[in-house]
N, C-alpha and C positions, 0 to 999 in steps of 0.2 A: 555918567553916573545918575541914577534916579534920585529924585529929591529926598526920599527917605534915607537912602544910603549916604547922600551928601550931608544931610543934617547930622546923622549919627556918627559919621566919620570924624566929626569935630570933637567927639568925646575921646580924649587921649590920655586920661589920667592913669589907666592901667599900663599902657605902653611906657609912660614916663617912669612909673614905679619899677617896671621890669628892666628898663634901661639902666636905672640906678642900682639894680640888684637887690631891691628890698620889697618886691611884690610878695605879699604874705598869704595869698588865697589859693585854694584848690591844691593844697599839699597832699599828695597821694600817700595814704597809709597802706602798707603791705603786710600787716599783721593783725592779730585780734585787737579789738578796742579794749584797752585796759589802762592801768596807771602808767605803763610803759608801752610805747608803740615803736614800730620800725618804719622809718621814712628814708628812702634812698639808702638802705643798708645801715642806717645809724639808729642807735638807741636814743629815744627822746622821752623825757618825762612828760606825761600828758596832763596839763592843767587847763585844757580847753573844752573838756567834755561837760555835757549837761546831765549826765547820768549820776545824780547825786548819791544814789543807793549803791553804785558800783556793780550793779547786776548785769551790765551789758555783756559780760563775758562769763556769766555764771553757767556752769554745765547743766543745772536743772532747768534753766530758761531755755537753753539750746535744745535739750531733749524734749521738752514740751512742744517746742516749735516743730521739731522733726516729726514727732508722733502725729501732730495735727496735719502736717503736710501729707503724711502717709495715708491718713484717713480721708481727708477732704480735697487733696490736691493743692496746687500752688496758688490758685486764685479763685475768685467767685464769678468773674466774667459778667458782672452786672451790678446795678445799684441796689442798695437795701430796699428801695421802694418797689423793686420788681423781683428779679430772680436772685439777688445777691445776699439774702438773709439766711444764715445758717443757724442751726440750734446752738452752735458754739457762740455766735454773736449774742443770742438772747441770754445765754448763761453769763457772759461777761457783763451785759447790761444789768442783770439782776444783782450780780456780785458787786459791781461798782455802786449801785443804788444803796445796798446795805453798808458798804464800806464808807461812803461819803455821808450817808444819812439823809438821802432824799427819796422821794416817792418813785421817780422814774428816771431813766437814763437813755440817751441816744448816742450811738457811736458814729463818729465821722471818720473819714479817711486820713485826715491830718488835724493837728491842733489848730493850724492856721485856718483850715476850712471850718472849724467850729465857730471861731469868732467871726469869720467872714459871713457865714450863713445864718448865725443867730442874731448878731447885732443888726444886720441889714434887714431882717425879716420881721422883727418883733413889733416895731413901732410904726405909726402912720404919719401922714403929712402934718397933722395938727399936734403931734406928740413931740416929746423932747428926749434927746440923748445927751447926758452930761458925762464928760470924760476927762480924766486926768491928762494933763499935757504931755506926760511921759508914758502913756499907755503903749502897749506893744503895737507894732506895725499892723498886725492882723486885726486888732480892734479899730485902728485908724481906717483901714481899708473897708471894714464892715460898716462903719458909720458913714463913710463916703458914699457907699451904695444905697444908704437909707435916704428916704425923702423927708425924714423928720427934721425938726429944728435942732441944731447942734450947738451945745454950750460947753466950752472948754473951761476947766478950772485949774488954778495953779497947783503945781505938784505938791501933793499931800497937805494942801492948805484948806482947812475946813471952813475958814471964814470966806474964802473964795467960792467954795462949793455952795455954802448957804446963800451967798449973794446971787449965784446963778439959779438956785432953786426958787428964790424969791421972784425971779423974773418969769417963771413959768405960770401958766394959767392953772389954777387949782384943780379943775376938773379934767385936765388932760394927762395922759400917761407920761410918766417921767422915769426914765431908766438911767441909773448911775452905773457906769462901767469902769472898773479899775482892775489893775493887776493886784494880786495878793503880795507877791514879791516882784519888784521891778527888775527886769532882766539885765539891764545895763549897769545900774547903780547898786543893786542888791539891797535897796531899802524896802521897808515893809509898810503897806497901807494901814492906816489907823481904822481898822474895820469897826470897832465898837462905836467910834465917833461917826463914821459914815452911815452905819445902820441906824443910829439914833436920829441923824438928820433925815434919813429916809422915812422913818416913822413920823417925824414931825411934819413933813411935807407930803406924806402919802406917796412916796416914790418907791420904785423897785430897784433892787441892787443885783448886779452881775459881777462876779469875781473870777478873774483868770488865775487859776492856781497852778499853772504850768511849772513855775519854778519854786513852788511851795510844797507840793506833794512829795513825800519822801524825806522832807526836811523838817517841817513844822507839824505839830499836832500829834495826837495819840496814834501810834502805828503809821505815822507819816501822812495823816489825812489832810494836812494843809493848814493855812492860816485861819480859815473860817472855824475849824475845829479848835485850833490853838487859842483863839480869842473867845470861844464859846458862843459864836454867832451864826452857826450853821442854819438854825431855824429862821433867823432874821435875814439871811441872804437868799434871794429868790432863785438865782441861777448860779451854779458853780461849774466852771469850765476846767477841764484838765487835758493833758496830752500824754500819750503813751511813749513819746520819743525821748523822754528824759528819765525820770526815776523808774518808770515801768520797763525800760530797756527794750522797747518795741517801736511800733509806728502806728499812728492814728490819734484820735482824740475823742472827748466826750463832753456832753452837757448833762448835768444832773439838776433836776428841777421837779415841778409839779406836773401831774398828768395833763392838766388843762393846757399847759405850755407846750409839752412834747407833742400833744395831739395836733396843735397848730403847726409846730415846726416840721413834723413829719410830712406835712402836706404843703408847706410853703417855703422851706429852707432850701434854696437852690444848690448850695454846695453839698447838701445831703442827698437830694433827689437825683442830681445829675452827675454823681461821681460813684465809681465802683466801690464796693465794700472793702474793708481792710482784709488782708489775706488771712487764711486759717492760721498760719504760723505766727503772724503778729497778734492775733486774737488769743491764742493759747499762751504766748509769751507774757502778755499782759495779765492774764488770769493767774499764771504762776507767780508773777512778780508781787501781786497783792498778798498771796499767802506768805511769801518770804518776808515782805515788809512787816507783816503782823507778827510772824513767828520769830523774827530775829531783830529784836529791839536794839541789840548791840550796834547794828549798823548806824542807826540814827544817833546813838550816844557817841560812838567814835567819830562820826562826821562832825558833831558839835565840838568834840575835844580838839580835833585838828583845826577846825575853823577858828576857835578861840586862840589856839597856838599861833596860827598864821596871822590873825588880826593883831595880836600883840607884837609879833615880829615886825610886821610892816609899820606899825605905829612907832615902835622903838627905833626903827630904821629912819624914820622921818618921811615916809611916803604919804602922799595925799590920797586918802581912801574914802573920803566923803562920809556919809552917814550909814554905811553898810554895817549890818550885824549878822550877816548870813554867809553861806559858803560861796556866794558870788562877791568877789572882792574887786572893786574897780581901782586900778592904779592910774591916776590921772596924769596925762602927759601934756595935754592942752596945745597940741600942734600936730597936724595931720602927718607931715613928712617925718617928724621925729618919732611919732607913734609907730610908723612902719619900720624905721631904723632900729628902734628898741626891740620890736618884735623879731626882726631879722637877727640881731645880735644875740638875743636870748635863745633863739633856735640854734644858732651856732654853738651856744653853750650847753645845748641839750635840753632846753626848756620850751615846751609848746604852750603858747598863750594866744588868745584871740585879740586882734586889734579892733577897736571900735572907733570909727572916724566918721566925719560928715559924709552923707546926710543922715546917717543913723543917729548921730548926736550933733550938736552945734560945733563948729570948728574950734571954738575955745573950750570945749568939753571933751575932747578926744581922750581916750584911755586904752589901756590893755585890761582885759577881763581875765582874772585869775579865778578859776573854778575848782572846787574840791569835790572828791568822791569819798564815800565811806571806806573804800578799799585803799586809799592812799595811806602810807605809813608816815609816822612822824619824821623818820629819816629822809624820806622823799621830800617832805615839805621843807625840812631844814636845808637840804641841798638846793632846792628852788630859791629859798630866801637868800642864801649866800650868793647865788649867781645873779639874782635880780639886784642885789645890793651892788655887785661889781659893775653891772651894766648901767644901772641908774647913776652911779657915781661918774662913770665915763661921760654921761650926757648932762651932768650937773643937775640932776633932778632931786638929789638928796645931798646932805652935807658929806 
């Protein structure tokens, strides 16, 4: 056995979970993505989706994707830097710029690629990246690729952020990078306080709105819009794979910044453009989010209903106030066991274990969509209560 294979063969955690019958990953869905899905011929309520708008199975989105495929084909066969830019891509860039409220937009192939390519490219060796300790993995990978000095601040702790800002040389670039809504815990960044500190110390701010668009703000524009700080945030990142019911991502910012990124961001230059179908789907999703405010209103109604239900049940849900509801288990193996038992009860949830979180912070993530009904949420609450009592997680 070669040394690489020998080293990696020692990683046996998946095999151990499979042997115990509780391995929770790569469960193949054989139906449309919706509030109910079919897995191995069984009806399962889906509370693991990130499509907060519920548009992932909307016939208007599907038709837009089909029409774009008929006109442009199935792919672009090249980078946007070279032969991969369609007029449809430019339409989407202009539309998002108007929607988000920024001067210019660049479209990347994935949301992960946005953070990877933007965070790694913007700052130099003598500059600073300041990041929340619970930022998304894509931000972490982006800052790892940067040669800049990197200063971590405690989660949502503004005193910690200011302390790190005070360590920076005043005449060097300082980039604060934060999630708007944090993907694991569902808590919200205090953007007014962050932007106030940025002004005080002449820093720039980048906000990852992946889990906020479609949820917060007018027409689902995100937390920057919700807090009224869009003009104070320098870069706003979003993804199409969640509320936009598509695939890809974007960065919205000033033209001076996009001009630099178009010629220096490697995950933009060296990756093929998003497909015509994905582009058209995202365009259509924006129209629907604006034209159908009931989606956002209903999402918040069932979110508040679920939050109240979990609190009354005695579940530990942290500081969330969003459709991402963490149900803390605080044990890797037990998290897998709970996920397995809930699936047997017909409830699909996502386990979050180390190294995604610390071993003592493991949880299952319960996510809501605007198309969930109150009856579906009630069914989930009842079955979660049953399983949690079995494992003595609640009284």
